[in-house]
VEXMIVO-182539 format. One record per residue (C-alpha): residue in three letters; x, y, z. Coordinates in steps of 0.05 Angstrom, whole numbers. Example, Ala and Ser with C-alpha at 12.3 -4.5 7.8 and 13.67 -1.06 7.14 Angstrom:
REM residues 2
+------+--------+--------+--------+
| type |     c1 |     c2 |     c3 |
+------+--------+--------+--------+
|  ALA |    246 |    -90 |    156 |
|  SER |    273 |    -21 |    143 |
+------+--------+--------+--------+
END
This chain:
REM residues 402
+------+--------+--------+--------+
| type |     c1 |     c2 |     c3 |
+------+--------+--------+--------+
|  MET |   -178 |    -42 |    -98 |
|  GLU |   -102 |    -46 |   -117 |
|  LYS |    -59 |      1 |    -76 |
|  LYS |    -30 |     56 |   -120 |
|  LYS |     52 |     50 |   -135 |
|  LEU |     94 |    114 |   -120 |
|  PRO |    128 |    142 |   -184 |
|  GLY |    197 |    121 |   -200 |
|  SER |    213 |    196 |   -195 |
|  VAL |    183 |    206 |   -126 |
|  ILE |    233 |    148 |   -108 |
|  GLY |    283 |    174 |   -140 |
|  PHE |    279 |    241 |   -101 |
|  GLY |    277 |    197 |    -37 |
|  PHE |    345 |    172 |    -47 |
|  VAL |    376 |    245 |    -68 |
|  SER |    345 |    270 |     -2 |
|  PHE |    374 |    209 |     35 |
|  PHE |    442 |    227 |     15 |
|  THR |    432 |    299 |     18 |
|  ASP |    414 |    297 |     89 |
|  MET |    463 |    244 |    109 |
|  SER |    508 |    299 |     86 |
|  SER |    473 |    352 |    126 |
|  GLU |    472 |    318 |    188 |
|  MET |    541 |    305 |    200 |
|  VAL |    547 |    375 |    198 |
|  TYR |    479 |    408 |    229 |
|  PRO |    474 |    372 |    305 |
|  LEU |    554 |    391 |    311 |
|  LEU |    544 |    466 |    296 |
|  PRO |    529 |    490 |    362 |
|  ILE |    585 |    463 |    394 |
|  PHE |    637 |    476 |    339 |
|  LEU |    606 |    545 |    350 |
|  SER |    613 |    546 |    423 |
|  SER |    673 |    513 |    437 |
|  VAL |    720 |    517 |    380 |
|  LEU |    702 |    589 |    354 |
|  GLY |    682 |    613 |    419 |
|  VAL |    609 |    646 |    404 |
|  GLY |    542 |    646 |    447 |
|  ALA |    467 |    635 |    430 |
|  GLU |    461 |    701 |    409 |
|  ALA |    506 |    693 |    345 |
|  LEU |    480 |    618 |    337 |
|  GLY |    412 |    658 |    327 |
|  LEU |    437 |    701 |    280 |
|  ILE |    475 |    658 |    239 |
|  GLU |    415 |    611 |    235 |
|  GLY |    360 |    671 |    224 |
|  ILE |    404 |    706 |    172 |
|  ALA |    418 |    640 |    127 |
|  GLU |    355 |    614 |    129 |
|  ALA |    312 |    673 |    125 |
|  THR |    360 |    712 |     66 |
|  ALA |    355 |    650 |     27 |
|  SER |    284 |    633 |     26 |
|  VAL |    266 |    691 |    -11 |
|  LEU |    294 |    645 |    -69 |
|  LYS |    239 |    596 |    -60 |
|  THR |    192 |    635 |    -84 |
|  PHE |    228 |    657 |   -149 |
|  SER |    258 |    587 |   -164 |
|  GLY |    186 |    561 |   -156 |
|  TYR |    153 |    619 |   -203 |
|  ILE |    211 |    605 |   -257 |
|  SER |    200 |    535 |   -252 |
|  ASP |    125 |    546 |   -264 |
|  ARG |    138 |    593 |   -323 |
|  ILE |    186 |    555 |   -361 |
|  ARG |    150 |    491 |   -341 |
|  ARG |    218 |    453 |   -322 |
|  ARG |    234 |    435 |   -254 |
|  LYS |    298 |    394 |   -260 |
|  PRO |    347 |    443 |   -274 |
|  LEU |    332 |    485 |   -215 |
|  VAL |    335 |    422 |   -170 |
|  LEU |    398 |    397 |   -199 |
|  LEU |    433 |    474 |   -188 |
|  GLY |    411 |    479 |   -122 |
|  TYR |    434 |    408 |    -96 |
|  SER |    502 |    416 |   -128 |
|  LEU |    507 |    481 |    -90 |
|  SER |    491 |    456 |    -20 |
|  ALA |    539 |    398 |    -31 |
|  ILE |    591 |    440 |    -40 |
|  ALA |    582 |    485 |     13 |
|  LYS |    566 |    446 |     73 |
|  PRO |    634 |    423 |     77 |
|  THR |    673 |    493 |     74 |
|  ILE |    647 |    498 |    148 |
|  GLY |    712 |    450 |    164 |
|  LEU |    750 |    506 |    137 |
|  ALA |    723 |    563 |    177 |
|  GLY |    764 |    607 |    227 |
|  ARG |    713 |    659 |    243 |
|  TRP |    638 |    657 |    254 |
|  ILE |    629 |    697 |    192 |
|  HIS |    656 |    641 |    154 |
|  VAL |    606 |    597 |    184 |
|  LEU |    550 |    645 |    167 |
|  ALA |    574 |    650 |    100 |
|  ALA |    576 |    578 |     88 |
|  ARG |    514 |    571 |    116 |
|  PHE |    481 |    619 |     70 |
|  ALA |    509 |    587 |      7 |
|  ASP |    480 |    518 |     33 |
|  ARG |    408 |    550 |     43 |
|  VAL |    415 |    586 |    -22 |
|  GLY |    423 |    515 |    -50 |
|  LYS |    357 |    492 |    -13 |
|  GLY |    318 |    556 |    -30 |
|  ILE |    334 |    545 |   -104 |
|  ARG |    314 |    473 |   -102 |
|  THR |    255 |    464 |    -52 |
|  SER |    197 |    492 |    -85 |
|  PRO |    213 |    460 |   -158 |
|  ARG |    228 |    392 |   -123 |
|  ASP |    165 |    396 |    -84 |
|  SER |    125 |    423 |   -148 |
|  LEU |    154 |    358 |   -189 |
|  ILE |    132 |    308 |   -140 |
|  ALA |     61 |    334 |   -135 |
|  ASP |     61 |    338 |   -209 |
|  VAL |     77 |    262 |   -221 |
|  VAL |     36 |    231 |   -163 |
|  ASP |    -39 |    225 |   -163 |
|  ASP |    -76 |    267 |   -109 |
|  THR |   -104 |    205 |    -71 |
|  ILE |    -33 |    181 |    -49 |
|  ARG |     -7 |    255 |    -45 |
|  GLY |      0 |    247 |     28 |
|  ARG |     37 |    179 |     25 |
|  ALA |     87 |    209 |    -35 |
|  PHE |    106 |    264 |      7 |
|  GLY |    110 |    226 |     70 |
|  PHE |    156 |    175 |     34 |
|  HIS |    200 |    234 |     13 |
|  ARG |    203 |    260 |     82 |
|  ALA |    214 |    191 |    115 |
|  MET |    277 |    179 |     65 |
|  ASP |    298 |    256 |     77 |
|  THR |    299 |    233 |    149 |
|  GLY |    330 |    165 |    137 |
|  GLY |    390 |    199 |    113 |
|  ALA |    386 |    247 |    174 |
|  VAL |    392 |    186 |    217 |
|  PHE |    455 |    160 |    185 |
|  GLY |    487 |    227 |    186 |
|  PRO |    492 |    232 |    265 |
|  LEU |    509 |    160 |    266 |
|  LEU |    564 |    169 |    220 |
|  ALA |    588 |    231 |    253 |
|  TYR |    585 |    195 |    323 |
|  ILE |    629 |    136 |    295 |
|  LEU |    677 |    187 |    266 |
|  LEU |    685 |    221 |    331 |
|  ALA |    673 |    174 |    384 |
|  ILE |    684 |     99 |    358 |
|  LEU |    748 |    106 |    321 |
|  LEU |    778 |    144 |    381 |
|  LYS |    754 |     87 |    428 |
|  TYR |    767 |     25 |    400 |
|  TYR |    818 |     41 |    345 |
|  SER |    853 |    105 |    379 |
|  VAL |    839 |    141 |    315 |
|  SER |    827 |    218 |    329 |
|  VAL |    775 |    257 |    277 |
|  SER |    762 |    327 |    296 |
|  VAL |    702 |    365 |    277 |
|  ARG |    727 |    396 |    220 |
|  SER |    743 |    339 |    189 |
|  VAL |    673 |    305 |    193 |
|  PHE |    645 |    368 |    163 |
|  LEU |    696 |    361 |    102 |
|  LEU |    678 |    291 |     98 |
|  SER |    608 |    312 |     86 |
|  LEU |    623 |    325 |     18 |
|  ILE |    622 |    249 |      1 |
|  PRO |    546 |    233 |      5 |
|  GLY |    528 |    303 |    -33 |
|  ILE |    569 |    277 |    -89 |
|  PHE |    518 |    214 |    -87 |
|  ALA |    463 |    251 |    -85 |
|  ILE |    481 |    292 |   -148 |
|  ILE |    491 |    229 |   -186 |
|  THR |    425 |    197 |   -159 |
|  LEU |    389 |    257 |   -187 |
|  ILE |    422 |    258 |   -255 |
|  PHE |    402 |    182 |   -275 |
|  PHE |    339 |    171 |   -235 |
|  VAL |    292 |    230 |   -223 |
|  LYS |    250 |    250 |   -290 |
|  GLU |    199 |    306 |   -298 |
|  LYS |    143 |    293 |   -348 |
|  PRO |    161 |    316 |   -419 |
|  LYS |     84 |    358 |   -421 |
|  GLU |    120 |    404 |   -361 |
|  GLN |    168 |    425 |   -411 |
|  ARG |    148 |    494 |   -445 |
|  GLU |    169 |    557 |   -471 |
|  LEU |    195 |    618 |   -430 |
|  ARG |    145 |    662 |   -406 |
|  LYS |    137 |    734 |   -388 |
|  LEU |    148 |    735 |   -307 |
|  LYS |     95 |    767 |   -272 |
|  LEU |     94 |    761 |   -198 |
|  GLY |     27 |    768 |   -160 |
|  PHE |    -27 |    736 |   -121 |
|  LYS |    -76 |    725 |   -177 |
|  GLY |    -98 |    653 |   -185 |
|  LEU |    -77 |    629 |   -110 |
|  SER |   -134 |    609 |    -73 |
|  LYS |   -168 |    631 |     -7 |
|  GLU |   -152 |    572 |     33 |
|  PHE |    -83 |    580 |      4 |
|  LYS |    -73 |    652 |     41 |
|  LEU |   -105 |    626 |    101 |
|  LEU |    -57 |    571 |    111 |
|  LEU |      1 |    627 |    102 |
|  ALA |    -33 |    665 |    157 |
|  VAL |    -35 |    606 |    205 |
|  MET |     42 |    593 |    186 |
|  LEU |     56 |    658 |    201 |
|  VAL |     30 |    656 |    273 |
|  PHE |     63 |    583 |    284 |
|  SER |    134 |    601 |    255 |
|  LEU |    143 |    661 |    306 |
|  GLY |    150 |    605 |    354 |
|  ASN |    184 |    557 |    320 |
|  SER |    260 |    574 |    328 |
|  SER |    320 |    536 |    296 |
|  ASN |    325 |    464 |    324 |
|  THR |    400 |    479 |    346 |
|  PHE |    357 |    513 |    406 |
|  LEU |    332 |    442 |    423 |
|  ILE |    411 |    418 |    420 |
|  LEU |    432 |    479 |    460 |
|  ARG |    380 |    458 |    517 |
|  ALA |    404 |    392 |    515 |
|  SER |    478 |    422 |    528 |
|  ASN |    450 |    464 |    579 |
|  ILE |    423 |    410 |    625 |
|  GLY |    490 |    377 |    623 |
|  PHE |    473 |    326 |    563 |
|  LYS |    538 |    298 |    545 |
|  THR |    570 |    330 |    477 |
|  GLU |    594 |    262 |    443 |
|  MET |    520 |    236 |    460 |
|  ILE |    482 |    294 |    421 |
|  PRO |    494 |    263 |    350 |
|  ILE |    466 |    206 |    382 |
|  LEU |    402 |    238 |    409 |
|  TYR |    388 |    271 |    339 |
|  MET |    395 |    209 |    315 |
|  PHE |    341 |    182 |    350 |
|  PHE |    290 |    238 |    333 |
|  ASN |    303 |    225 |    262 |
|  ILE |    289 |    149 |    273 |
|  VAL |    220 |    168 |    298 |
|  TYR |    212 |    226 |    250 |
|  ALA |    226 |    174 |    191 |
|  GLY |    186 |    122 |    214 |
|  SER |    126 |    164 |    225 |
|  ALA |    126 |    200 |    162 |
|  MET |     96 |    156 |    118 |
|  PRO |     37 |    132 |    155 |
|  LEU |     21 |    198 |    186 |
|  GLY |     24 |    222 |    108 |
|  SER |    -25 |    162 |     89 |
|  LEU |    -70 |    185 |    152 |
|  SER |    -74 |    253 |    121 |
|  ASP |   -102 |    220 |     59 |
|  LYS |   -155 |    187 |    100 |
|  ILE |   -180 |    235 |    152 |
|  GLY |   -159 |    302 |    115 |
|  ARG |    -97 |    348 |    121 |
|  ARG |   -130 |    396 |    173 |
|  LEU |   -137 |    346 |    231 |
|  THR |    -69 |    312 |    216 |
|  ILE |    -34 |    383 |    221 |
|  ALA |    -70 |    408 |    280 |
|  MET |    -53 |    336 |    319 |
|  GLY |     19 |    354 |    309 |
|  PHE |     13 |    426 |    324 |
|  PHE |     -9 |    402 |    389 |
|  ILE |     44 |    349 |    400 |
|  TYR |     94 |    405 |    389 |
|  PHE |     55 |    445 |    440 |
|  ILE |     70 |    385 |    488 |
|  VAL |    140 |    385 |    467 |
|  TYR |    156 |    455 |    479 |
|  LEU |    121 |    458 |    541 |
|  GLY |    165 |    397 |    567 |
|  PHE |    239 |    434 |    542 |
|  ALA |    218 |    492 |    579 |
|  ARG |    209 |    453 |    647 |
|  LEU |    272 |    410 |    635 |
|  SER |    317 |    406 |    692 |
|  THR |    393 |    392 |    706 |
|  HIS |    404 |    319 |    689 |
|  GLN |    338 |    300 |    668 |
|  TYR |    359 |    257 |    611 |
|  ILE |    304 |    210 |    604 |
|  TYR |    255 |    266 |    594 |
|  LEU |    295 |    290 |    544 |
|  TRP |    298 |    224 |    503 |
|  ILE |    220 |    223 |    508 |
|  LEU |    210 |    292 |    490 |
|  PHE |    265 |    287 |    425 |
|  GLY |    216 |    224 |    402 |
|  LEU |    154 |    265 |    408 |
|  TYR |    183 |    316 |    366 |
|  GLY |    194 |    271 |    306 |
|  ILE |    124 |    249 |    315 |
|  TYR |    112 |    325 |    312 |
|  TYR |    146 |    330 |    243 |
|  GLY |    114 |    261 |    221 |
|  PHE |     47 |    292 |    226 |
|  THR |     61 |    361 |    198 |
|  ASP |    124 |    361 |    148 |
|  GLY |     97 |    320 |     89 |
|  THR |     30 |    339 |    107 |
|  LEU |     32 |    415 |    103 |
|  ARG |     67 |    403 |     32 |
|  ALA |      9 |    362 |      9 |
|  LEU |    -43 |    412 |     35 |
|  VAL |     -7 |    469 |     -3 |
|  ALA |    -12 |    423 |    -69 |
|  ASP |    -89 |    406 |    -53 |
|  ILE |   -107 |    484 |    -47 |
|  SER |    -61 |    505 |   -108 |
|  ARG |    -77 |    506 |   -181 |
|  ARG |    -27 |    468 |   -218 |
|  GLU |     -9 |    526 |   -264 |
|  GLU |     11 |    567 |   -199 |
|  ARG |     40 |    514 |   -158 |
|  GLY |    112 |    527 |   -161 |
|  PHE |     99 |    601 |   -140 |
|  ALA |     54 |    565 |    -85 |
|  TYR |    102 |    530 |    -57 |
|  GLY |    152 |    583 |    -55 |
|  LEU |    111 |    626 |    -18 |
|  TYR |     92 |    577 |     29 |
|  HIS |    171 |    559 |     38 |
|  MET |    194 |    632 |     35 |
|  LEU |    144 |    652 |     94 |
|  VAL |    167 |    595 |    137 |
|  GLY |    242 |    610 |    122 |
|  LEU |    234 |    683 |    137 |
|  MET |    198 |    674 |    200 |
|  LEU |    255 |    632 |    222 |
|  PHE |    298 |    692 |    228 |
|  PRO |    256 |    736 |    279 |
|  ALA |    234 |    667 |    307 |
|  SER |    310 |    648 |    319 |
|  PHE |    332 |    718 |    339 |
|  ILE |    273 |    722 |    394 |
|  ALA |    299 |    653 |    424 |
|  GLY |    365 |    675 |    431 |
|  ILE |    344 |    746 |    465 |
|  LEU |    302 |    706 |    514 |
|  TRP |    344 |    653 |    527 |
|  GLU |    405 |    705 |    540 |
|  LYS |    363 |    762 |    570 |
|  VAL |    306 |    717 |    603 |
|  ALA |    321 |    643 |    622 |
|  PRO |    343 |    586 |    576 |
|  SER |    265 |    565 |    590 |
|  ALA |    229 |    624 |    559 |
|  PRO |    235 |    605 |    485 |
|  PHE |    205 |    544 |    495 |
|  TYR |    146 |    578 |    536 |
|  PHE |    139 |    623 |    469 |
|  GLY |    137 |    565 |    425 |
|  ALA |     86 |    522 |    460 |
|  LEU |     37 |    585 |    461 |
|  THR |     44 |    601 |    385 |
|  ALA |     31 |    522 |    370 |
|  ALA |    -27 |    522 |    414 |
|  ILE |    -57 |    576 |    372 |
|  SER |    -38 |    550 |    311 |
|  ALA |    -74 |    485 |    325 |
|  PHE |   -139 |    520 |    345 |
|  LEU |   -134 |    567 |    280 |
|  ILE |   -123 |    512 |    225 |
|  LEU |   -183 |    472 |    250 |
|  ILE |   -225 |    537 |    242 |
|  VAL |   -203 |    577 |    187 |
|  ILE |   -177 |    531 |    129 |
|  LYS |   -225 |    491 |     90 |
|  GLU |   -195 |    431 |     50 |
|  LYS |   -212 |    433 |    -25 |
|  LYS |   -177 |    401 |    -81 |
|  TYR |   -171 |    436 |   -148 |
|  GLU |   -183 |    393 |   -216 |
|  GLU |   -125 |    395 |   -256 |
|  ASP |   -118 |    452 |   -310 |
|  PRO |   -114 |    425 |   -377 |
|  VAL |    -44 |    432 |   -412 |
|  ARG |    -46 |    483 |   -465 |
+------+--------+--------+--------+
END
């Protein structure tokens, strides 16, 4: 039996995400260091910035997904979202106070909120459900491929140029240069991503609600509520690395290693979910998350070899879950409500990042740096059990185009 090919728009989106994440990951791994060393703020401010930016912007994911359902157009919203993020990220390089970083991060996440649900819906629309896991796995692999080159480029700018060419580049300059790959992402999106003509429909009356959403989808939201409560911002992993004495200039390389593992595992593990089912694949990922967070909780000063192992396992966790969860949302949602379903899913995960990051910051400051990781390990273990016993996989037949 001939293996089905991925549609051109899926491949195009892969490169859009490649360039976008290259831009993002030139900034993201350095943000905790910039806040603490340059602007002089601590873990609580970091948790507040990440929590507010992600959670508030996540509300837009529901509305953008729903609007894309009603007007049957995905690409215009996707283009608007990517454009806003491309402009917002470099402005962090101009920040003089932490509130400026919050504003820039908020604008960046608003862009993500606008684009994410319509983008995932467009991918689900154009791909056959028998290769949906592979399609989302490919997209996440390309997305993360950009996240490999972003930290590498940051490392070259900060360390290699100084060491071999005596050229000093500041962290602020790295942030400003992140505009360049962002522009490449916009160009790729305009010329190489297309949506099906049948998705272009007249504007309908907007009426938000849960009507038409499946029981399985609602149960999935409940499971993700539990898991997300302990899934704080990845910046706490970076902060933990710094906490045990890991060199600042090596943090982009550590984060690059995580993304290499994630990129390499995303497509094969997405394809695995097409064969063994989404639930089992996701549960395996949650169990790996449990191991990783337990390991971070027990790290001691200068245990760098374990740090590398844990970041590698963290990449495998993402390979198991990120694309597979998106494929599962499509599987258990009707096509005509798919954008709204993606919006609710992404909104829940994003909104929960605020309490998760805030709790992590408080636990770090008031209890111990290990405390947030013990908490995250507990919620992951519970979620792995829940997804196996409460979710039934069901694929809806595509609704006829009216």
